[in-house]
Each structure stands twice: as C-alpha cells, then as structure tokens.
DOTOR-135873 format. One record per residue (C-alpha): residue number from 1; residue in one letter; x, y, z. Coordinates in pm, 1 decimal, padded with zeros to 6 digits. Example, Ala and Ser with C-alpha at 12.3 -4.5 7.8 and 13.67 -1.06 7.14 Angstrom:
BEGIN
+-----+----+----------+----------+----------+
|   i | aa |     east |    north |       up |
+-----+----+----------+----------+----------+
|   1 |  a |  01230.0 | -00450.0 |  00780.0 |
|   2 |  s |  01367.0 | -00106.0 |  00714.0 |
+-----+----+----------+----------+----------+
# end
This chain:
BEGIN
+-----+----+----------+----------+----------+
|   i | aa |     east |    north |       up |
+-----+----+----------+----------+----------+
|   1 |  m | -04662.7 | -02449.2 |  01698.3 |
|   2 |  i | -05056.7 | -02464.4 |  01689.0 |
|   3 |  f | -05255.7 | -02166.1 |  01570.7 |
|   4 |  v | -05619.3 | -02191.6 |  01705.1 |
|   5 |  g | -05913.4 | -02043.9 |  01533.6 |
|   6 |  i | -05729.1 | -01917.4 |  01236.5 |
|   7 |  q | -05829.1 | -01969.5 |  00876.1 |
|   8 |  p | -05583.5 | -02155.6 |  00648.9 |
|   9 |  r | -05495.1 | -01833.4 |  00438.7 |
|  10 |  t | -05462.9 | -01647.9 |  00773.6 |
|  11 |  l | -05255.8 | -01938.9 |  00911.2 |
|  12 |  r | -05011.7 | -01926.0 |  00619.3 |
|  13 |  a | -04975.7 | -01554.0 |  00652.4 |
|  14 |  a | -04905.0 | -01589.0 |  01040.6 |
|  15 |  m | -04644.6 | -01859.6 |  00974.1 |
|  16 |  f | -04460.2 | -01660.4 |  00722.4 |
|  17 |  t | -04460.5 | -01362.3 |  00971.8 |
|  18 |  w | -04312.3 | -01577.6 |  01242.6 |
|  19 |  l | -04060.5 | -01737.4 |  01007.4 |
|  20 |  e | -03948.9 | -01371.8 |  00898.5 |
|  21 |  l | -03915.8 | -01290.7 |  01250.2 |
|  22 |  v | -03686.2 | -01598.4 |  01327.0 |
|  23 |  a | -03484.7 | -01524.3 |  01022.1 |
|  24 |  a | -03443.0 | -01158.1 |  01123.3 |
|  25 |  f | -03336.2 | -01273.7 |  01470.9 |
|  26 |  c | -03087.5 | -01511.6 |  01340.9 |
|  27 |  l | -02935.2 | -01254.7 |  01115.0 |
|  28 |  i | -02884.0 | -01017.6 |  01432.4 |
|  29 |  a | -02743.6 | -01301.4 |  01637.9 |
|  30 |  s | -02523.0 | -01414.1 |  01359.6 |
|  31 |  p | -02380.2 | -01141.1 |  01131.0 |
|  32 |  s | -02202.8 | -01416.9 |  00923.0 |
|  33 |  l | -02542.1 | -01524.3 |  00798.0 |
|  34 |  a | -02629.8 | -01170.7 |  00669.7 |
|  35 |  a | -02601.0 | -01081.7 |  00295.4 |
|  36 |  e | -02225.7 | -01018.5 |  00220.4 |
|  37 |  r | -02139.4 | -00655.1 |  00148.8 |
|  38 |  t | -01890.6 | -00651.0 | -00146.0 |
|  39 |  i | -01621.7 | -00407.1 | -00121.2 |
|  40 |  s | -01410.7 | -00315.2 | -00430.7 |
|  41 |  i | -01027.9 | -00254.7 | -00398.7 |
|  42 |  a | -00781.4 | -00122.1 | -00657.4 |
|  43 |  l | -00431.8 | -00244.5 | -00605.8 |
|  44 |  a | -00133.1 | -00382.5 | -00800.3 |
|  45 |  r |  00021.0 | -00735.5 | -00788.6 |
|  46 |  s |  00288.4 | -00624.7 | -00567.8 |
|  47 |  v |  00490.7 | -00761.2 | -00265.1 |
|  48 |  n |  00344.2 | -00498.7 | -00020.3 |
|  49 |  t | -00034.1 | -00572.5 | -00103.2 |
|  50 |  v | -00049.6 | -00924.5 |  00030.2 |
|  51 |  p | -00250.7 | -00828.1 |  00332.9 |
|  52 |  l | -00516.4 | -00696.7 |  00079.1 |
|  53 |  w | -00479.4 | -00987.2 | -00163.2 |
|  54 |  g | -00524.8 | -01230.0 |  00138.0 |
|  55 |  i | -00780.3 | -01044.3 |  00317.7 |
|  56 |  q | -01102.0 | -01252.3 |  00221.4 |
|  57 |  p | -01092.7 | -01500.8 |  00507.8 |
|  58 |  f | -01074.2 | -01217.4 |  00761.1 |
|  59 |  a | -01323.7 | -00998.9 |  00586.2 |
|  60 |  a | -01582.6 | -01294.8 |  00575.8 |
|  61 |  k | -01589.0 | -01284.6 |  00949.8 |
|  62 |  y | -01749.6 | -00947.8 |  00934.2 |
|  63 |  g | -01998.1 | -01027.3 |  00651.5 |
|  64 |  l | -01770.3 | -00875.1 |  00380.6 |
|  65 |  k | -01648.8 | -00978.0 |  00043.1 |
|  66 |  v | -01382.4 | -00821.4 | -00160.1 |
|  67 |  e | -01342.0 | -00775.1 | -00541.0 |
|  68 |  f | -01001.9 | -00669.1 | -00682.7 |
|  69 |  v | -00959.5 | -00400.6 | -00949.1 |
|  70 |  t | -00593.2 | -00455.2 | -01067.4 |
|  71 |  a | -00381.6 | -00132.1 | -01173.2 |
|  72 |  a | -00025.1 | -00072.9 | -01238.4 |
|  73 |  t |  00057.0 |  00264.9 | -01077.8 |
|  74 |  n | -00023.6 |  00476.1 | -00771.4 |
|  75 |  a | -00180.0 |  00731.1 | -01020.9 |
|  76 |  d | -00400.5 |  00450.1 | -01168.9 |
|  77 |  m | -00517.0 |  00355.0 | -00821.5 |
|  78 |  l | -00579.8 |  00717.1 | -00711.6 |
|  79 |  r | -00787.6 |  00774.2 | -01013.7 |
|  80 |  a | -00986.6 |  00456.1 | -00952.6 |
|  81 |  v | -01065.8 |  00536.0 | -00587.8 |
|  82 |  a | -01163.9 |  00908.5 | -00687.7 |
|  83 |  g | -01376.3 |  00753.7 | -00945.3 |
|  84 |  g | -01575.1 |  00533.9 | -00699.2 |
|  85 |  v | -01377.8 |  00222.1 | -00645.3 |
|  86 |  e | -01402.2 |  00210.6 | -00259.7 |
|  87 |  l | -01047.1 |  00140.0 | -00153.0 |
|  88 |  g | -00698.1 |  00138.6 | -00310.5 |
|  89 |  t | -00319.8 |  00161.7 | -00249.7 |
|  90 |  v | -00146.1 |  00479.1 | -00320.8 |
|  91 |  g |  00210.3 |  00629.1 | -00269.6 |
|  92 |  y |  00362.4 |  00842.7 | -00013.2 |
|  93 |  q |  00340.5 |  01141.2 | -00266.9 |
|  94 |  s | -00025.8 |  01073.6 | -00329.0 |
|  95 |  p | -00166.2 |  01292.2 | -00048.8 |
|  96 |  a |  00025.1 |  01598.3 | -00189.3 |
|  97 |  v | -00098.4 |  01505.3 | -00553.3 |
|  98 |  m | -00460.2 |  01486.6 | -00391.3 |
|  99 |  a | -00431.9 |  01838.3 | -00259.6 |
| 100 |  d | -00273.5 |  01969.9 | -00576.5 |
| 101 |  q | -00535.5 |  01835.6 | -00797.4 |
| 102 |  g | -00825.1 |  01910.1 | -00570.7 |
| 103 |  i | -00932.9 |  01553.8 | -00509.6 |
| 104 |  s | -01160.9 |  01594.4 | -00230.0 |
| 105 |  n | -01345.2 |  01256.7 | -00214.8 |
| 106 |  v | -01049.7 |  01045.2 | -00112.9 |
| 107 |  r | -00882.9 |  00992.3 |  00232.9 |
| 108 |  i | -00581.3 |  00819.4 |  00360.2 |
| 109 |  v | -00715.4 |  00562.8 |  00617.5 |
| 110 |  a | -00412.3 |  00330.2 |  00694.1 |
| 111 |  g | -00050.0 |  00243.9 |  00612.0 |
| 112 |  v |  00040.8 | -00056.5 |  00405.4 |
| 113 |  q |  00415.4 | -00098.4 |  00406.2 |
| 114 |  t |  00746.9 |  00067.1 |  00465.7 |
| 115 |  g |  01057.2 | -00035.7 |  00267.2 |
| 116 |  l |  01082.7 | -00216.8 | -00059.0 |
| 117 |  a |  01233.6 |  00084.8 | -00228.0 |
| 118 |  n |  01606.0 |  00022.1 | -00287.1 |
| 119 |  l |  01931.9 |  00127.7 | -00450.8 |
| 120 |  v |  02100.0 | -00169.4 | -00581.8 |
| 121 |  m |  02447.3 | -00152.4 | -00731.5 |
| 122 |  r |  02606.6 | -00363.2 | -01011.1 |
| 123 |  k |  02794.5 | -00661.4 | -00845.1 |
| 124 |  g |  03149.1 | -00527.2 | -00775.6 |
| 125 |  e |  03086.9 | -00155.6 | -00815.7 |
| 126 |  e |  03214.5 | -00004.1 | -00494.8 |
| 127 |  l |  03001.1 |  00234.5 | -00306.4 |
| 128 |  p |  03162.4 |  00319.2 |  00020.7 |
| 129 |  s |  02949.3 |  00629.7 |  00102.8 |
| 130 |  w |  02674.4 |  00836.9 | -00010.3 |
| 131 |  k |  02913.2 |  01094.8 | -00155.7 |
| 132 |  a |  03063.6 |  00823.5 | -00375.0 |
| 133 |  l |  02728.3 |  00839.3 | -00573.9 |
| 134 |  e |  02879.6 |  01142.2 | -00754.8 |
| 135 |  g |  03019.2 |  01029.9 | -01074.8 |
| 136 |  k |  02804.6 |  00728.0 | -01088.1 |
| 137 |  r |  02536.2 |  00630.4 | -01342.1 |
| 138 |  i |  02215.8 |  00545.4 | -01162.9 |
| 139 |  g |  01914.2 |  00408.2 | -01355.4 |
| 140 |  q |  01563.3 |  00524.7 | -01245.1 |
| 141 |  v |  01204.8 |  00504.4 | -01349.5 |
| 142 |  p |  01131.0 |  00880.5 | -01421.5 |
| 143 |  g |  00850.5 |  01020.4 | -01193.7 |
| 144 |  s |  00833.8 |  00711.2 | -00987.1 |
| 145 |  w |  00822.5 |  00733.5 | -00609.1 |
| 146 |  v |  01136.0 |  00522.1 | -00571.4 |
| 147 |  a |  01312.3 |  00774.2 | -00798.3 |
| 148 |  v |  01194.3 |  01071.1 | -00571.5 |
| 149 |  l |  01275.5 |  00898.8 | -00237.1 |
| 150 |  f |  01630.2 |  00822.2 | -00377.1 |
| 151 |  a |  01680.4 |  01191.4 | -00468.4 |
| 152 |  l |  01547.1 |  01328.1 | -00144.2 |
| 153 |  a |  01773.4 |  01067.6 |  00055.6 |
| 154 |  a |  02090.6 |  01140.8 | -00135.6 |
| 155 |  e |  02029.1 |  01518.5 | -00085.0 |
| 156 |  a |  01969.8 |  01477.9 |  00273.7 |
| 157 |  n |  02313.0 |  01280.3 |  00297.0 |
| 158 |  g |  02505.3 |  01548.9 |  00124.4 |
| 159 |  v |  02504.4 |  01420.1 | -00241.5 |
| 160 |  d |  02541.2 |  01682.2 | -00525.2 |
| 161 |  l |  02272.8 |  01531.7 | -00757.5 |
| 162 |  q |  02418.6 |  01750.5 | -01038.9 |
| 163 |  k |  02714.6 |  01519.1 | -01028.9 |
| 164 |  v |  02511.4 |  01193.1 | -01054.4 |
| 165 |  t |  02417.2 |  01088.4 | -01400.1 |
| 166 |  l |  02046.8 |  00979.7 | -01380.0 |
| 167 |  v |  01966.6 |  00743.3 | -01650.9 |
| 168 |  n |  01589.9 |  00703.2 | -01735.8 |
| 169 |  i |  01493.3 |  00337.3 | -01800.9 |
| 170 |  p |  01154.4 |  00165.8 | -01850.4 |
| 171 |  g |  00957.6 |  00057.3 | -01547.2 |
| 172 |  q |  00971.0 | -00308.0 | -01641.9 |
| 173 |  g |  01171.0 | -00518.6 | -01425.9 |
| 174 |  a |  01344.7 | -00708.5 | -01716.6 |
| 175 |  s |  01459.0 | -00366.2 | -01861.5 |
| 176 |  q |  01603.2 | -00248.7 | -01544.8 |
| 177 |  l |  01795.5 | -00574.1 | -01474.3 |
| 178 |  q |  01932.5 | -00564.7 | -01833.6 |
| 179 |  a |  02064.1 | -00205.3 | -01802.6 |
| 180 |  l |  02246.1 | -00328.7 | -01477.0 |
| 181 |  k |  02380.1 | -00647.4 | -01635.7 |
| 182 |  g |  02480.3 | -00492.5 | -01960.0 |
| 183 |  g |  02679.4 | -00204.0 | -01787.1 |
| 184 |  d |  02469.8 |  00074.1 | -01906.3 |
| 185 |  v |  02431.8 |  00195.4 | -01548.9 |
| 186 |  d |  02622.6 |  00137.2 | -01227.4 |
| 187 |  g |  02312.7 |  00100.7 | -01017.6 |
| 188 |  i |  01946.0 |  00119.1 | -01023.8 |
| 189 |  v |  01695.7 |  00256.2 | -00792.0 |
| 190 |  t |  01379.4 |  00030.3 | -00812.0 |
| 191 |  w |  01133.0 | -00171.9 | -00616.0 |
| 192 |  s |  01122.3 | -00516.8 | -00485.8 |
| 193 |  p |  01109.9 | -00767.3 | -00622.2 |
| 194 |  t |  01320.5 | -00625.0 | -00911.3 |
| 195 |  s |  01593.3 | -00521.1 | -00671.5 |
| 196 |  d |  01591.2 | -00860.7 | -00507.6 |
| 197 |  a |  01602.4 | -01030.2 | -00840.8 |
| 198 |  a |  01935.5 | -00856.4 | -00914.0 |
| 199 |  v |  02083.5 | -00974.4 | -00584.8 |
| 200 |  v |  01947.9 | -01325.2 | -00605.1 |
| 201 |  q |  02074.4 | -01352.5 | -00967.4 |
| 202 |  g |  02416.9 | -01228.9 | -00862.3 |
| 203 |  v |  02403.1 | -00923.7 | -01080.3 |
| 204 |  g |  02372.5 | -00664.3 | -00805.6 |
| 205 |  e |  02419.1 | -00607.6 | -00432.7 |
| 206 |  y |  02286.9 | -00372.3 | -00177.7 |
| 207 |  p |  02531.6 | -00111.8 | -00071.1 |
| 208 |  n |  02593.6 | -00102.2 |  00310.4 |
| 209 |  c |  02615.3 |  00264.4 |  00311.7 |
| 210 |  c |  02318.0 |  00389.8 |  00143.7 |
| 211 |  d |  01953.4 |  00277.0 |  00237.0 |
| 212 |  i |  01730.9 |  00525.7 |  00076.7 |
| 213 |  g |  01466.7 |  00465.9 |  00333.9 |
| 214 |  s |  01688.7 |  00557.7 |  00623.8 |
| 215 |  t |  01633.4 |  00930.9 |  00659.0 |
| 216 |  k |  01426.6 |  01044.7 |  00954.7 |
| 217 |  k |  01289.2 |  01334.6 |  00754.4 |
| 218 |  y |  01143.4 |  01128.5 |  00461.5 |
| 219 |  g |  01132.1 |  00779.9 |  00598.0 |
| 220 |  a |  01083.4 |  00455.8 |  00420.3 |
| 221 |  g |  00723.0 |  00502.5 |  00344.2 |
| 222 |  n |  00597.8 |  00296.2 |  00040.8 |
| 223 |  q |  00230.2 |  00246.8 |  00026.0 |
| 224 |  l | -00078.8 |  00378.8 |  00183.5 |
| 225 |  l | -00439.6 |  00265.8 |  00184.8 |
| 226 |  a | -00694.7 |  00513.7 |  00054.6 |
| 227 |  a | -01059.4 |  00508.8 |  00074.7 |
| 228 |  n | -01354.5 |  00683.5 | -00112.6 |
| 229 |  t | -01542.2 |  00923.1 |  00121.1 |
| 230 |  a | -01878.0 |  00745.0 |  00029.2 |
| 231 |  f | -01726.9 |  00424.6 |  00161.9 |
| 232 |  l | -01616.7 |  00592.8 |  00482.6 |
| 233 |  a | -01978.2 |  00735.3 |  00536.5 |
| 234 |  d | -02082.6 |  00374.1 |  00613.3 |
| 235 |  k | -01888.6 |  00376.5 |  00939.4 |
| 236 |  t | -01972.4 |  00020.6 |  01056.9 |
| 237 |  t | -01854.1 | -00128.3 |  00724.6 |
| 238 |  a | -01541.3 |  00087.3 |  00708.6 |
| 239 |  v | -01445.5 | -00005.2 |  01062.9 |
| 240 |  n | -01522.4 | -00382.9 |  01016.0 |
| 241 |  f | -01316.1 | -00375.1 |  00690.6 |
| 242 |  l | -01011.4 | -00219.0 |  00882.6 |
| 243 |  k | -01047.7 | -00477.6 |  01156.3 |
| 244 |  a | -01018.6 | -00743.1 |  00887.1 |
| 245 |  y | -00722.7 | -00554.1 |  00718.3 |
| 246 |  a | -00536.2 | -00531.0 |  01053.4 |
| 247 |  e | -00597.0 | -00901.6 |  01131.3 |
| 248 |  s | -00471.1 | -00990.9 |  00774.6 |
| 249 |  m | -00183.2 | -00774.7 |  00799.6 |
| 250 |  d | -00087.1 | -00923.6 |  01140.1 |
| 251 |  f | -00124.1 | -01287.7 |  01017.3 |
| 252 |  y |  00099.5 | -01241.4 |  00698.7 |
| 253 |  a |  00358.0 | -01037.3 |  00905.5 |
| 254 |  n |  00394.5 | -01325.3 |  01142.5 |
| 255 |  n |  00380.3 | -01609.5 |  00886.1 |
| 256 |  s |  00627.0 | -01525.6 |  00618.8 |
| 257 |  t |  00595.5 | -01854.3 |  00447.7 |
| 258 |  k |  00231.5 | -01798.7 |  00398.1 |
| 259 |  a |  00295.5 | -01449.1 |  00276.5 |
| 260 |  v |  00552.7 | -01581.5 |  00015.6 |
| 261 |  d |  00308.3 | -01856.2 | -00095.0 |
| 262 |  l |  00034.7 | -01598.0 | -00170.2 |
| 263 |  i |  00266.8 | -01348.5 | -00332.1 |
| 264 |  v |  00407.3 | -01588.0 | -00570.6 |
| 265 |  q |  00045.9 | -01706.0 | -00655.4 |
| 266 |  y | -00065.3 | -01376.8 | -00755.5 |
| 267 |  s |  00248.4 | -01210.5 | -00889.1 |
| 268 |  s |  00406.1 | -01508.4 | -01060.3 |
| 269 |  a |  00746.8 | -01407.6 | -00946.0 |
| 270 |  p |  01006.0 | -01661.0 | -00840.1 |
| 271 |  r |  00988.5 | -01802.6 | -00502.3 |
| 272 |  d |  01351.1 | -01746.3 | -00408.8 |
| 273 |  v |  01318.4 | -01375.5 | -00520.1 |
| 274 |  i |  00988.8 | -01324.4 | -00309.3 |
| 275 |  t |  01148.3 | -01494.5 | -00005.1 |
| 276 |  a |  01425.0 | -01216.2 | -00021.9 |
| 277 |  s |  01176.5 | -00949.2 | -00078.3 |
| 278 |  v |  00960.9 | -01013.0 |  00225.7 |
| 279 |  k |  01278.8 | -00940.0 |  00431.8 |
| 280 |  q |  01315.9 | -00602.6 |  00278.8 |
| 281 |  g |  00990.4 | -00444.3 |  00410.0 |
| 282 |  h |  00772.2 | -00392.4 |  00710.9 |
| 283 |  w |  00392.4 | -00418.7 |  00703.3 |
| 284 |  t |  00227.7 | -00158.6 |  00911.9 |
| 285 |  t | -00098.8 |  00026.1 |  00948.5 |
| 286 |  h |  00067.9 |  00334.7 |  01075.9 |
| 287 |  v |  00100.8 |  00659.2 |  00864.9 |
| 288 |  d |  00403.6 |  00881.5 |  00907.2 |
| 289 |  i |  00224.1 |  01217.8 |  00867.6 |
| 290 |  e |  00537.0 |  01430.0 |  00918.8 |
| 291 |  a |  00723.9 |  01245.4 |  00655.1 |
| 292 |  l |  00417.4 |  01291.9 |  00407.7 |
| 293 |  k |  00445.2 |  01670.5 |  00492.1 |
| 294 |  n |  00811.4 |  01671.4 |  00423.1 |
| 295 |  v |  00745.5 |  01482.2 |  00089.2 |
| 296 |  a |  00488.4 |  01737.7 | -00014.1 |
| 297 |  r |  00717.2 |  02027.6 |  00045.5 |
| 298 |  a |  00930.7 |  01870.0 | -00226.1 |
| 299 |  g |  00642.5 |  01823.7 | -00483.4 |
| 300 |  s |  00700.3 |  02116.2 | -00702.3 |
| 301 |  k |  01097.8 |  02035.7 | -00726.5 |
| 302 |  f |  01024.2 |  01696.3 | -00836.4 |
| 303 |  g |  00710.8 |  01765.1 | -01049.9 |
| 304 |  f |  00444.4 |  01578.2 | -00889.3 |
| 305 |  t |  00270.1 |  01882.0 | -00762.4 |
| 306 |  k |  00258.4 |  02249.1 | -00888.6 |
| 307 |  a |  00308.1 |  02404.7 | -00537.7 |
| 308 |  d |  00400.9 |  02308.3 | -00183.0 |
| 309 |  q |  00084.0 |  02118.1 | -00044.0 |
| 310 |  s |  00234.8 |  02026.4 |  00301.9 |
| 311 |  a | -00021.2 |  02262.1 |  00478.0 |
| 312 |  h | -00311.5 |  02048.9 |  00330.3 |
| 313 |  v | -00183.3 |  01690.6 |  00364.5 |
| 314 |  a | -00325.3 |  01639.6 |  00732.2 |
| 315 |  d | -00666.9 |  01728.6 |  00602.7 |
| 316 |  l | -00675.1 |  01436.9 |  00368.6 |
| 317 |  i | -00592.8 |  01168.6 |  00637.8 |
| 318 |  d | -00859.3 |  01018.1 |  00843.9 |
| 319 |  l | -00732.1 |  00762.4 |  01088.6 |
| 320 |  k | -01030.8 |  00760.5 |  01328.4 |
| 321 |  p | -01196.2 |  00440.4 |  01186.6 |
| 322 |  l | -00856.2 |  00258.8 |  01194.1 |
| 323 |  s | -00829.3 |  00382.7 |  01565.9 |
| 324 |  e | -01165.6 |  00236.4 |  01625.0 |
| 325 |  a | -01077.4 | -00082.3 |  01456.3 |
| 326 |  t | -00743.7 | -00136.8 |  01626.3 |
| 327 |  g | -00773.9 |  00037.4 |  01968.3 |
| 328 |  e | -00466.2 |  00237.9 |  01902.4 |
| 329 |  s | -00486.6 |  00628.8 |  01919.1 |
| 330 |  v | -00474.2 |  00846.5 |  01639.1 |
| 331 |  e | -00168.9 |  01016.8 |  01755.5 |
| 332 |  r |  00010.5 |  00670.4 |  01773.9 |
| 333 |  l | -00099.6 |  00561.2 |  01436.6 |
| 334 |  s |  00014.8 |  00887.4 |  01273.9 |
| 335 |  a |  00353.9 |  00901.8 |  01421.8 |
| 336 |  g |  00518.4 |  00620.1 |  01194.1 |
| 337 |  n |  00690.0 |  00329.8 |  01366.8 |
+-----+----+----------+----------+----------+
# end
C-alpha cells in the first residue's frame, strides 16, 4: 500500500491505524483469535464431574479458558460460588440450602449427573426387599446427600427407619470399606467410586431390590451446576460456556473409554473401579425441578434447612441460558429425564 503526500511521522500513524483496523477485523471474523476469557470453576475430583474436568478443548472453541478450584463437599462449592467463583457443582439439596440461608447471588443453570449414590450390602448379606432393611446396620456419612436420599427412598418404600440402625462413619472411602469388610455394618450408603470399589474387590454387592435413586418423587439426582449471578450477567459468555459444557458432556457420555481415562487421571482411582463407576450414572444437563421441591420439603426433617423451602426453589433456577445454548425448551430441561 502506497501513501502519497504523507510525511513519515504521519505515514507511521496511518499505518498503525490501518493495522489496528485489520487486527480488529480479524478478531471479529475469528473469535478464536480474541483474548481468552478465563472462567473459574469449583468442583471435586469426582466421577460425575468429568464433563467439566474435560471441558477445555470445547471451551477453547468459544475463546474461553477454565481454571479449577478444587473443593471437597457441596457446601464448600456453594460457598465458593457465592463468594465469587463463577461456577461450581452442588447437590440436589443445595437449592433448598440457598433459599434457607438467603444466598441470592447463585443460580442453578444445568444438571450434571444422576445416579452414583448407592446402597451396597456386604457380600452374602441377604436383602430381598426394602422392608428387609429393618434390623440391619447401615453405615452412612452423616449429613451427606447420599444419606438423605437413602432415608427418603427407604421411607417412600415403606421402611420404618426407627428399625434400621444407622451407623455414622467417616466420609473417606477407605473407612467405609473397612467398616463393611470388618462386619461393623451390614451395608453402606455411599457414592461411586467407593461403592463400586466394594463390588470390584468382592466385599459388597448391589441389592436387586433397592436402588435408592429409583423413586419418582425424589429421583436419582446427584449433582447440579451452579453459577454466580455476576457471571450470568455476561449473557454471551454464559451461553458460550454452556454450549461448550453440553458438547463436552455429549462427548464423554458417548466415549466411555475417554471418560474413564480422564477420571483415572484426575482422581487417581483404579481403572477397574472407574470402569464400573461410569456404568452407574447418567450425565445430563436436565434438572428435575419437581424432585428438588420434594427434597426441599424434607429439609427441616433432615437438618439441611430450618424450614420448608420448596416454594422458593424454582426462583433459584435459571435454565434460559442453557435453553439458548442447546435449543431445548426450558420446560423440557426442567422435567428431568
């Protein structure tokens, strides 16, 4: 390009202006060339979070980069998101907790997974029916979502929990397995991969009668994806992230070997156990709002809320960005699977 009748200093200024225009055009034409937007995510090294641990290649398509803030419990992750971390995974009891504690800057924006919360009995311990739980010693991690879901499902199936001996054990998988191996309990309610480790090691078995995620009223909900409202205010970024999230979930749900590879990498759990674990759950972006309301009604009974918060749960769920990202209606996304 030739600039006629322009002094050198003016020429340099004109060239920089032209180059800036070219650069701006390139960024508009190719979003991947734009500066990456970094998004923070609080999550555990659990089986169900593989679509998030593996999201970076999908996020990069939208000019996004993720950084992880590892946390151990649903409460830890909820506190992180309320405190400014942009996204995090929480439990099916979390919306009720949010309402009860007046947490107004967090919204549920997608599902993560159903399943992976299990009752496993000691090998050889007969359990022909739900009612047969009466008289048994069942180990649980007190206050955990899996313990709550077990109690809800058992009562829904006619079990008198006063006749079940609930034994509190630590949340570490090794402690739970030892309690089962040592005969301290007849069964444990726990998460994958601990429950799957019991089966793979020949210590425990899943009872055919009693899937704690099988009740229509409470479902098998495990984890939800929550977002800080400040993050949601940037609608374009929120929708693009959820597009990447849905793509990542679809990839790992349809490539179980890849899912196992990644889970083994970030969790350090044995491959044979993780291979069993991925068969126990179902990754889904859907959120069963009716189940969340039913769980909230039981909050005060189980101590995770002071009062029934079921009337406020729906106000803390925003599936509109997910609907825009996936093309599914909000009604379909909120109906579970």
